[in-house]
C-alpha positions in Angstrom: -19.9 54.8 -6.3 -21.2 51.7 -8.0 -18.8 49.0 -7.2 -15.5 47.4 -6.5 -14.3 44.0 -7.3 -12.3 41.1 -7.5 -11.3 41.3 -11.1 -8.0 41.3 -12.8 -9.2 43.4 -15.7 -10.4 41.4 -18.6 -8.4 43.1 -21.2 -7.2 39.6 -22.2 -10.0 40.3 -24.7 -8.3 43.4 -26.0 -5.0 41.5 -26.2 -6.5 39.0 -28.6 -8.2 41.7 -30.6 -4.9 43.5 -30.9 -3.5 40.4 -32.5 -6.5 39.7 -34.7 -8.5 42.9 -35.0 -11.8 42.8 -36.9 -11.6 43.5 -40.6 -12.8 46.5 -42.7 -15.7 48.4 -41.4 -19.1 48.3 -43.1 -19.8 50.6 -45.9 -21.7 53.7 -44.9 -20.2 54.1 -41.4 -19.2 57.7 -40.8 -15.6 56.8 -40.2 -12.6 56.4 -42.5 -12.8 53.3 -44.6 -10.3 50.9 -45.8 -7.1 53.0 -45.3 -3.8 52.0 -43.7 -3.6 52.5 -40.0 -0.8 55.0 -40.2 -3.0 57.3 -42.4 -6.0 56.8 -40.2 -4.0 57.8 -37.1 -2.7 60.9 -38.9 -6.2 62.0 -39.8 -7.8 61.2 -36.5 -5.1 62.3 -34.1 -7.3 65.3 -33.3 -9.7 63.0 -31.4 -10.0 62.4 -27.6 -12.3 59.6 -26.6 -14.3 59.8 -23.3 -16.0 56.7 -21.9 -18.7 56.8 -19.2 -20.6 54.1 -17.4 -23.9 55.8 -16.4 -26.3 58.0 -18.3 -25.9 60.9 -15.9 -22.1 60.7 -16.5 -22.6 60.7 -20.2 -24.9 63.7 -20.0 -22.4 65.7 -17.9 -19.8 65.3 -20.6 -22.2 65.7 -23.5 -23.0 69.2 -22.4 -19.5 70.3 -23.6 -20.0 68.8 -27.1 -20.8 71.0 -30.1 -21.7 70.1 -33.7 -22.6 66.6 -32.6 -22.8 63.6 -35.0 -22.7 59.8 -34.5 -20.3 57.1 -35.4 -21.3 53.4 -35.1 -18.8 50.6 -34.6 -19.6 47.5 -36.7 -20.7 45.7 -33.4 -23.3 48.3 -32.7 -21.5 50.5 -30.2 -22.5 54.1 -30.8 -20.0 57.0 -30.3 -21.3 60.6 -30.2 -18.7 62.8 -31.8 -18.5 66.6 -31.5 -16.1 69.5 -31.2 -14.9 71.1 -28.0 -15.6 74.9 -28.2 -12.4 77.0 -28.2 -10.1 74.1 -29.2 -9.2 72.1 -32.3 -10.1 68.9 -30.5 -12.8 66.5 -31.4 -14.4 64.4 -28.6 -15.9 61.0 -29.1 -18.2 60.0 -26.3 -19.7 56.6 -25.4 -21.7 55.1 -22.6 -20.3 51.6 -22.0 -22.3 50.4 -18.9 -20.9 49.2 -15.7 -18.0 46.7 -15.4 -14.5 46.1 -16.5 -15.4 43.7 -19.3 -17.5 46.3 -21.1 -14.9 49.0 -20.5 -12.1 46.8 -22.0 -14.2 45.9 -25.1 -15.3 49.5 -25.9 -11.7 50.8 -25.3 -10.5 48.5 -28.0 -13.4 49.5 -30.3 -12.5 53.2 -29.8 -8.9 52.5 -30.7 -10.0 50.8 -33.9 -12.4 53.5 -34.9 -10.5 56.7 -33.9 -6.8 55.9 -33.1 -7.4 58.6 -30.4 -4.8 61.0 -29.1 -6.0 60.2 -25.6 -8.7 58.3 -23.9 -10.4 59.2 -20.6 -12.8 57.4 -18.4 -15.0 59.9 -16.6 -17.6 59.2 -13.9 -18.3 58.8 -10.2 -16.7 56.7 -7.5 -16.9 55.9 -3.9 -14.3 57.2 -1.4 -12.3 54.8 0.8 -10.2 57.4 2.6 -11.6 59.8 5.2 -9.8 62.9 3.7 -12.0 62.9 0.6 -15.3 64.7 0.6 -18.4 64.3 -1.5 -17.9 66.2 -4.8 -14.1 66.0 -4.7 -12.3 64.8 -7.9 -9.8 62.0 -8.1 -7.3 61.9 -11.0 -6.0 58.3 -11.0 -2.2 58.2 -11.0 -2.6 54.4 -11.0 -5.5 51.9 -11.3 -5.5 48.8 -9.1 -7.4 45.7 -10.2 -8.6 44.3 -6.9 -9.2 40.7 -5.8 -6.5 39.0 -7.9 -4.8 36.6 -5.6 -4.7 33.1 -4.0 -6.9 31.7 -1.2 -4.3 29.8 0.8 -4.5 28.1 4.2 -2.8 31.0 5.8 -5.4 33.4 4.3 -5.9 35.5 1.2 -2.6 36.2 -0.6 -3.0 39.2 -2.9 -1.5 39.3 -6.3 -1.8 43.0 -7.1 -2.1 44.1 -10.7 -2.2 47.7 -11.8 -1.6 50.3 -14.6 -0.1 53.8 -14.2 -2.0 56.7 -15.6 -0.5 58.3 -18.7 2.4 60.5 -17.6 1.6 63.1 -20.2 -2.1 63.2 -19.2 -1.4 63.3 -15.5 1.1 66.2 -16.0 -1.5 68.0 -18.1 -4.1 67.4 -15.4 -1.8 68.8 -12.7 -1.3 72.0 -14.7 -5.0 72.3 -15.7 -6.4 71.7 -12.2 -3.8 73.5 -10.1 -6.2 76.2 -9.1 -10.0 76.6 -9.1 -10.3 78.2 -12.6 -11.5 74.9 -14.1 -14.6 74.9 -11.7 -16.3 78.1 -13.1 -19.9 76.8 -13.3 -22.0 75.5 -10.5 -22.9 71.8 -10.8 -26.2 70.2 -9.8 -26.2 70.1 -6.0 -23.7 72.9 -5.5 -24.8 75.4 -3.0 -23.8 79.0 -2.3 -20.8 79.2 0.0 -19.9 75.5 -0.5 -16.2 74.9 -0.8 -14.8 74.2 -4.2 -14.1 70.5 -4.9 -10.5 69.5 -4.2 -8.5 67.5 -6.7 -6.6 64.5 -5.5 -3.8 62.8 -7.6 -3.9 59.4 -6.1 -4.3 55.7 -7.1 -7.8 54.3 -7.5 -9.2 50.7 -7.2 -11.5 49.1 -9.7 -13.5 45.8 -9.7 -17.0 44.6 -10.3 -18.5 44.1 -6.8 -20.4 46.9 -5.1 -18.7 48.0 -1.8 -21.0 49.7 0.7 -19.5 48.8 4.0 -16.8 50.2 6.3 -16.2 46.9 8.0 -16.5 44.1 5.4 -13.8 41.6 4.5 -13.3 43.3 1.2 -12.8 46.7 2.9 -10.1 45.2 5.0 -8.4 43.6 2.0 -8.3 47.1 0.4 -6.7 48.5 3.5 -4.2 45.7 3.6 -3.2 45.3 -0.1 -4.3 48.5 -1.8 -3.8 51.0 1.0 -2.7 53.8 -1.3 -6.0 53.8 -3.2 -8.4 56.6 -2.2 -11.5 55.6 -4.2 -13.1 52.6 -5.8 -15.2 52.1 -9.0 -16.0 49.5 -11.6 -14.5 50.2 -15.0 -11.0 51.7 -15.0 -9.1 48.4 -14.7 -10.6 47.1 -18.0 -10.0 50.4 -19.7 -6.5 50.8 -18.4 -5.4 47.3 -19.4 -6.9 47.5 -22.9 -5.4 51.0 -23.4 -2.0 49.7 -22.4 -2.2 46.9 -24.9 -3.4 49.2 -27.6 -0.8 51.8 -26.7 -3.3 54.5 -26.1 -2.6 57.4 -23.6 -5.3 56.9 -20.9 -6.5 58.5 -17.7 -9.3 58.1 -15.2 -11.1 61.1 -13.7 -13.7 60.4 -11.0 -16.0 62.5 -8.9 -16.8 61.3 -5.3 -20.5 60.4 -5.0 -20.5 58.4 -1.7 -18.1 57.2 1.0 -18.7 53.4 0.5 -19.4 53.1 4.2 -22.9 51.6 4.3 -24.7 54.9 3.7 -25.1 54.5 0.0 -28.8 54.3 -1.0 -31.0 55.4 -3.9 -32.0 58.8 -2.5 -28.4 59.7 -1.7 -27.3 58.7 -5.2 -29.9 60.9 -6.7 -28.6 63.8 -4.7 -24.8 63.3 -5.0 -24.1 61.4 -8.2 -25.1 64.3 -10.6 -22.9 66.7 -8.7 -19.9 64.3 -8.7 -20.4 63.5 -12.4 -20.5 67.2 -13.3 -17.3 67.9 -11.4 -15.5 65.0 -13.0 -16.7 66.1 -16.5 -15.5 69.7 -15.9 -12.1 68.5 -14.7 -11.7 66.1 -17.7 -12.6 68.9 -20.2 -10.0 71.2 -18.5 -7.4 68.5 -19.0 -8.2 68.2 -22.7 -8.0 72.0 -23.1 -4.5 71.9 -21.7 -3.2 69.3 -24.1 -0.9 70.5 -26.8 -3.1 71.3 -29.8 -3.5 68.5 -32.4 -1.3 68.6 -35.4 -3.0 68.7 -38.8 -2.1 65.7 -41.1 0.7 66.6 -43.4 -0.7 64.8 -46.4 -4.4 64.1 -46.3 -5.6 61.3 -48.6 -8.8 60.5 -50.3 -11.1 58.2 -48.3 -11.8 56.2 -51.4 -8.2 55.4 -52.5 -5.1 54.7 -50.5 -1.8 55.6 -52.0 -0.7 53.4 -54.9 2.0 51.8 -52.7 -0.7 50.5 -50.5 -2.7 49.0 -53.4 0.1 47.2 -55.2 -0.5 43.5 -55.2 -4.2 43.7 -54.2 -6.3 41.0 -55.9 -9.5 42.1 -57.5 -12.6 42.1 -55.3 -14.7 38.9 -55.6 -17.3 40.5 -57.7 -19.2 38.7 -60.4 -16.8 37.8 -63.1 -13.8 37.8 -60.8 -12.8 34.2 -59.8 -12.8 33.5 -56.1 -9.3 32.8 -54.7 -7.7 31.9 -51.4 -6.5 35.4 -51.1 -10.1 36.6 -50.9 -10.8 34.1 -48.1 -7.7 35.2 -46.3 -9.1 38.7 -46.1 -11.7 37.4 -43.6 -9.2 36.0 -41.2 -7.1 37.8 -38.6 -3.6 39.1 -39.3 -2.0 36.2 -37.5 -0.5 32.8 -38.6 -3.2 30.6 -40.0 -2.6 26.8 -39.9 -2.2 25.5 -43.4 -4.8 22.7 -42.9 -7.6 25.3 -42.6 -7.3 26.0 -46.4 -6.2 22.5 -47.5 -7.9 21.0 -50.6 -9.6 18.4 -48.3 -11.0 21.2 -46.1 -12.3 23.2 -49.1 -13.9 20.0 -50.4 -15.5 19.1 -47.1 -17.0 22.5 -46.6 -18.2 22.7 -50.1 -16.9 25.8 -51.9 -17.9 25.2 -55.5 -15.8 28.1 -56.9 -12.5 26.5 -55.7 -11.3 23.2 -57.2 -8.8 21.0 -55.5 -6.1 21.6 -58.2 -6.6 25.4 -58.0 -6.4 25.3 -54.2 -3.1 23.3 -54.3 -1.7 25.7 -56.9 -2.5 28.8 -54.8 -1.2 27.3 -51.6 2.1 26.8 -53.3 2.4 30.5 -53.9 2.2 31.4 -50.1 5.0 31.6 -47.7 4.6 28.7 -45.3 6.6 28.5 -42.1 6.3 26.2 -39.0 4.9 27.9 -35.9 4.6 26.6 -32.4 1.3 27.6 -30.7 2.7 27.4 -27.1 6.1 28.9 -27.8 7.7 26.2 -25.5 10.8 24.4 -26.6 10.0 21.0 -28.1 6.3 21.8 -28.7 4.8 20.5 -31.9 5.3 22.8 -34.9 2.3 23.6 -37.1 2.8 24.7 -40.8 1.1 28.1 -41.1 0.6 30.7 -43.8 2.6 33.6 -42.5 0.7 36.6 -41.2 0.7 39.2 -43.9 1.8 36.8 -46.6 -1.4 37.4 -48.5 -2.7 40.9 -49.1 -6.3 41.3 -47.9 -9.1 42.1 -50.3 -10.0 45.8 -50.6 -13.3 45.4 -48.8 -14.3 49.0 -49.7 -14.8 47.6 -53.2 -16.8 44.5 -52.2 -20.5 44.5 -51.9 -22.1 43.5 -48.6 -23.4 40.3 -50.2 -19.9 39.3 -51.4 -18.3 40.1 -48.1 -21.0 38.0 -46.4 -20.3 35.1 -48.8 -16.6 35.2 -48.0 -17.1 35.3 -44.3 -19.6 32.5 -44.4 -17.0 30.3 -46.2 -14.3 31.4 -43.8 -16.5 30.5 -40.8 -17.3 27.1 -42.2 -13.6 26.4 -42.8 -12.7 27.4 -39.2 -15.6 25.3 -37.7 -14.4 22.3 -39.8 -10.8 22.9 -38.6 -11.7 23.2 -34.9 -14.0 20.2 -35.0 -11.4 17.9 -36.4 -7.9 19.3 -36.0 -4.9 17.1 -36.7 -4.0 17.5 -32.9 -4.6 20.0 -30.1 -1.5 22.0 -30.9 -3.3 24.1 -33.5 -6.2 25.4 -31.3 -4.4 28.5 -30.0 -3.5 29.4 -33.6 -7.2 29.2 -34.6 -8.5 31.3 -31.7 -7.6 34.8 -33.1 -9.2 33.9 -36.4 -12.4 32.7 -34.7 -12.5 35.9 -32.7 -12.0 38.1 -35.7 -15.0 36.4 -37.5 -17.1 36.9 -34.4 -16.3 40.6 -34.5 -17.0 41.0 -38.2 -20.6 39.6 -38.1 -20.7 39.3 -41.8 -22.3 36.2 -43.3 -24.0 33.4 -41.5 -22.9 33.6 -37.8 -23.7 29.9 -37.0 -20.4 28.5 -38.1 -18.1 31.1 -36.4 -20.2 30.8 -33.2 -19.9 27.0 -33.3 -16.1 27.2 -33.8 -15.8 29.7 -31.0 -17.7 27.4 -28.6 -15.5 24.5 -29.5 -12.3 26.5 -28.9 -13.7 28.0 -25.7 -14.7 24.6 -24.3 -11.3 23.2 -25.2 -9.6 25.9 -23.3 -12.0 25.4 -20.3 -11.3 21.7 -20.3 -7.5 22.2 -20.5 -7.5 24.8 -17.7 -6.4 27.6 -20.0 -8.9 30.0 -18.6 -7.1 33.2 -19.6 -7.1 32.1 -23.2 -10.7 31.1 -23.3 -12.1 34.2 -21.7 -12.0 36.5 -24.7 -14.0 34.0 -26.8 -16.5 33.6 -24.0 -16.9 37.4 -23.6 -17.5 37.9 -27.3 -19.9 35.0 -27.6 -22.0 36.6 -24.9 -21.8 40.1 -26.4 -22.6 38.8 -29.9 -26.3 38.4 -28.9 -26.2 35.0 -30.6 -25.4 33.0 -27.4 -27.5 31.4 -24.8 -27.5 30.6 -21.1 -24.9 27.9 -21.6 -22.5 30.6 -23.0 -23.2 32.7 -19.9 -22.5 29.7 -17.7 -19.2 29.0 -19.5 -18.2 32.7 -19.1 -18.8 32.4 -15.3 -16.8 29.2 -15.1 -13.8 30.8 -16.9 -13.9 33.7 -14.5 -13.8 31.2 -11.6 -11.0 29.3 -13.2 -8.8 32.3 -13.3 -9.6 33.3 -9.8 -12.0 36.2 -10.6 -14.6 34.8 -8.2 -16.4 38.1 -7.7 -16.8 38.6 -11.5 -18.0 34.9 -11.7 -20.6 35.6 -9.1 -22.0 38.6 -11.0 -22.3 36.6 -14.2 -23.6 33.4 -12.6 -26.2 35.1 -10.5 -27.7 36.5 -13.7 -27.7 33.1 -15.2 -29.3 31.6 -12.2 -32.0 34.2 -12.2 -32.8 33.3 -15.8 -32.7 29.6 -15.0 -35.2 30.2 -12.2 -37.5 32.1 -14.5 -37.2 29.3 -17.1 -38.1 26.7 -14.4 -41.1 28.8 -13.3 -42.3 28.9 -17.0 -42.2 25.1 -16.9 -44.2 24.8 -13.7 -41.1 24.1 -11.5 -39.5 25.9 -8.6 -35.9 26.0 -7.4 -36.9 27.3 -4.0 -36.8 25.2 -0.8 -36.0 21.5 -1.0 -34.8 20.5 -4.5 -34.2 16.8 -4.0 -36.8 14.0 -4.0 -39.5 14.0 -1.3 -39.5 11.4 1.5 -42.4 9.8 -0.2 -40.4 9.5 -3.4 -37.5 7.9 -1.6 -39.8 5.4 0.3 -41.9 4.4 -2.7 -39.1 4.2 -5.3 -35.6 3.0 -5.5 -33.7 5.4 -3.2 -30.9 5.7 -5.8 -33.2 7.5 -8.1 -33.8 9.2 -10.4 -37.3 10.4 -9.5 -38.7 11.6 -12.8 -42.0 9.9 -13.0 -43.9 13.2 -12.8 -41.4 15.2 -14.9 -41.1 15.5 -18.7 -37.8 15.3 -20.4 -37.9 19.1 -21.0 -38.5 19.7 -17.3 -35.6 17.3 -16.4 -33.3 19.3 -18.8 -34.3 22.6 -17.2 -33.6 21.3 -13.7 -30.4 19.7 -14.8 -29.1 23.0 -16.2 -30.2 24.9 -13.1 -28.1 22.4 -11.0 -25.0 23.1 -13.2 -25.5 26.8 -12.6 -25.9 26.3 -8.8 -22.8 24.1 -8.7 -20.7 26.7 -10.6 -22.0 29.6 -8.4 -21.4 27.6 -5.3 -17.8 27.1 -6.3 -17.4 30.8 -7.0 -18.8 31.7 -3.5 -16.4 29.1 -2.0 -13.6 31.0 -3.7 -14.9 34.2 -2.0 -14.9 32.4 1.3 -18.6 32.7 1.7 -18.9 29.1 2.8 -22.5 29.0 4.2 -23.9 30.5 0.9 -21.7 28.1 -1.1 -23.0 25.1 0.9 -26.6 26.0 0.4 -26.2 26.3 -3.4 -24.2 23.1 -3.6 -26.8 21.3 -1.5 -29.5 22.5 -3.9 -27.5 21.3 -6.9 -27.0 17.8 -5.3 -30.7 17.5 -4.7 -31.6 18.5 -8.3 -29.1 16.0 -9.7 -30.2 13.2 -7.4 -33.8 13.9 -8.4 -33.3 14.1 -12.2 -30.2 12.0 -12.8 -29.9 9.6 -9.8 -27.3 9.0 -7.1 -24.9 7.4 -9.6 -24.6 10.6 -11.7 -20.9 11.8 -11.6 -22.1 15.5 -11.5 -24.1 14.8 -8.3 -21.1 13.1 -6.7 -18.7 16.0 -7.5 -21.2 18.6 -6.3 -21.5 16.5 -3.0 -17.7 16.6 -2.6 -17.5 20.3 -3.2 -20.3 20.7 -0.6 -18.2 18.7 1.8 -15.4 21.2 1.3 -17.7 24.1 2.2 -19.0 22.2 5.3 -15.4 21.4 6.4 -14.5 25.1 6.2 -17.3 25.7 8.7 -15.6 23.2 11.1 -18.4 20.7 10.8 -15.9 17.9 10.3 -18.0 14.8 10.9 -20.7 16.1 8.7 -18.1 16.8 5.9 -16.7 13.2 6.3 -20.2 11.8 6.1 -20.7 13.6 2.7 -17.4 12.3 1.5 -18.3 8.7 2.4 -21.6 9.1 0.6 -19.6 9.5 -2.6 -16.4 7.4 -2.3 -18.2 4.0 -2.5 -20.2 5.1 -5.5 -17.1 6.3 -7.3 -15.3 3.0 -6.6 -18.3 0.8 -7.6 -18.9 2.7 -10.9 -15.1 2.8 -11.8 -15.1 6.5 -12.5 -11.4 6.3 -13.0 -12.1 4.5 -16.2 -15.4 5.9 -17.4 -15.1 9.5 -16.2 -11.4 10.1 -15.3 -11.8 13.9 -15.0 -14.6 13.6 -12.4 -12.7 10.9 -10.6 -9.6 13.1 -10.4 -11.7 16.0 -9.0 -13.4 13.8 -6.5 -10.0 12.5 -5.2 -8.7 16.1 -5.1 -11.7 17.3 -3.1 -11.3 14.3 -0.7 -7.7 15.3 -0.1 -8.6 18.9 0.5 -11.4 18.1 2.9 -9.0 15.9 4.9 -6.3 18.5 4.8 -8.6 21.2 6.1 -9.8 19.0 9.0 -6.2 18.1 10.1 -5.0 21.7 9.8 -8.0 23.0 11.7 -7.5 20.6 14.5 -3.8 21.5 14.6 -4.7 25.2 15.0 -6.9 24.3 17.9 -10.3 24.9 16.2 -13.3 23.3 17.8 -15.7 21.0 15.9 -19.2 22.3 15.3 -22.4 20.3 14.9 -25.8 21.6 13.8 -29.3 20.2 14.1 -31.0 18.9 11.0 -34.8 19.0 10.8 -36.3 17.3 13.9 -32.9 16.0 15.1 -31.0 18.2 17.5 -27.2 18.6 17.2 -26.2 15.9 19.7 -28.4 13.3 17.9 -26.9 14.4 14.5 -23.4 14.0 15.9 -24.2 10.5 17.2 -25.8 9.5 13.9 -22.8 10.8 12.1 -20.4 8.7 14.1 -22.5 5.6 13.5 -22.4 5.9 9.7 -19.0 7.5 9.2 -16.1 5.1 9.4 -13.5 7.8 9.8 -13.3 10.0 12.9 -11.8 13.5 12.5 -9.6 13.1 15.6 -7.9 10.1 14.0 -6.9 11.8 10.8 -3.2 12.7 10.3 -1.0 14.4 7.7 0.0 10.9 6.6 -3.6 10.3 5.6 -3.6 13.5 3.7 -0.4 12.7 2.0 -1.7 9.3 0.9 -4.9 10.9 -0.5 -2.8 13.5 -2.3 -0.6 11.0 -4.0 -3.8 9.4 -5.4 -5.1 12.8 -6.4 -1.9 13.8 -8.1 -1.8 10.6 -10.1 -5.4 10.9 -11.1 -5.1 14.5 -12.2 -2.0 13.8 -14.2 -3.8 11.0 -16.0 -7.0 13.0 -16.6 -5.6 16.5 -17.2 -1.9 16.3 -17.8 0.9 17.9 -15.8 0.5 21.6 -16.5 -3.3 21.7 -15.7 -4.3 24.0 -12.8 -6.0 21.1 -11.0 -2.8 19.0 -11.1 -0.9 22.0 -9.8 -3.5 22.3 -7.0 -3.1 18.6 -6.1 0.6 19.0 -5.9 0.3 22.0 -3.7 -1.9 20.1 -1.2 0.6 17.2 -1.3 3.5 19.7 -0.5 1.4 21.0 2.4 0.9 17.5 3.7 4.6 16.8 3.5 5.4 19.9 5.5 2.8 18.8 8.1 4.6 15.4 8.3 7.9 17.2 8.9 9.2 16.8 5.4 
């Protein structure tokens, strides 16, 4: 078993891809070319795709392949394709790596390439029920995505999400695995006299955080909210969600390699994982053998030429001698409504496409069917004139040279970047997202403009709190290989925004490790005290910054590291790991004080979030001291005017800290005080009372309500009514009203 998680499977990526799938494949790939999907499905319905996460899982399945060949997706993913002896089935095998994100993406890629008859995820898992034994096989009747929920005052409130295994595949598995005939060959680690592996048809849990404890909080949450799950792993939620969206019959088959009870270690994995993987592979192959035999296509067609009915109305390929038209450009976009202003004469002129004159653009646009579309779908939302999806027939890319296709996609990317950078209003951004994503997938032409457009849309979604919509773009930017650490940071922030704190931790810890390495290469360290030294404070203005011995590059490196620490600290806060969260936020505050000064809004916000983590540990006076370090600065600097978003978040954090203190005192919790440096806890407590104007024992729900009213107004001004932060402020206000007795 490699993990479990907190992740509502990230097949949001697959959803967007289903709406705007990447265009025609590159010439030379060993897959059918530019043919209608219905014909492709007819020809490839003899294919079953098997995905694995680990190399040993891949090898266990690969042993059953004959006449092996390779197929490469245009993004670089390699599928090994072969026949299954004694059947008419072809099997396409891929190793996707660990995690639900990767599983969702490769599931969608497999759907595009093969239109498979079925898709199976085969590998190892950890048992979370005592009636399972090492080497047993679990066929997942349902896949639970764990950790989706809400962290509320009364505790963690789960919001379970799951996907049932394909009824047809589960029934085939029950028939194929009813007796021990499927387990005819000994697997690595099998010993003479050892009982045959049992097969369990039960639900399974999937996430991205390794579980290796019988007593952890996560283990208890699994017992409480997912108590029908018998095993846990890391990929099936992503696969199952993407398969559901793509309408692919899917099933998970796992072999038990450990008990997820604290006894998982490298030596044990070396012994038990190959055996578990071999059992899972044998069971999966038995399921495939019991599927109804594939039907041969009734009317095979030439790869080079679709039927004439599918070619009617196609414009000529943009070869030399053939004038470039808007229809050629449309072939690079997704099959989704495209805002008309993307192809307006002004946009064409601004981007600089010499082959298209303004008069010609205007004439061609008049030939398209244009209809108003609302991006949000809500009544009264602004309508955006769009070229209807499918109104223009795409170019036959099989007849275009790679250079011509690259030229078209470069133009399309430039048009999208121009449209995203200066849209008439924000209402068109959701309509641009599938086209941006489609160009990222195609990877033809200059990638700079599609990547710039994708970053603009992603950042707009992040700022507006539309984390679910921004996540597919963030994932693809990271997977494109063209992104940087800032793209990884944005991915982690989006995961945190949608409540996937465990996934955010995984992403952000990788980013922090790279930031620490970058700092070391510049002669800096993020270990220990990150703020200014006492000598710096005494010999300089205590407000900072303290950059006399730092170059601008070093300041930039430390500033970025502080942003990562802040984001990771917030993710750990969402996971209720308050001491770890506090340490990271304290480090972020120190770095920002050192490099930006005490007046920096980012430092103040990190300090407020640190106060929240401190309050959760019942160190109330210390938390109030941190709050009162920030509030005077915010008032003096008029953040409500110069940085309204930061001002709103500071007010919200102030209200939440106060609410936590009042609620804790109401529950009868006792205040804690810790020593700091040379000062013991009693001295720290006395010092805190001398500098903090507010005493915890004097706070009431009325104080909380007043702070919440300010926070709600600030959030509505800064973010708008539907934003998650505004909703959060209203929820705290409702809690305060309940505490006041209505």
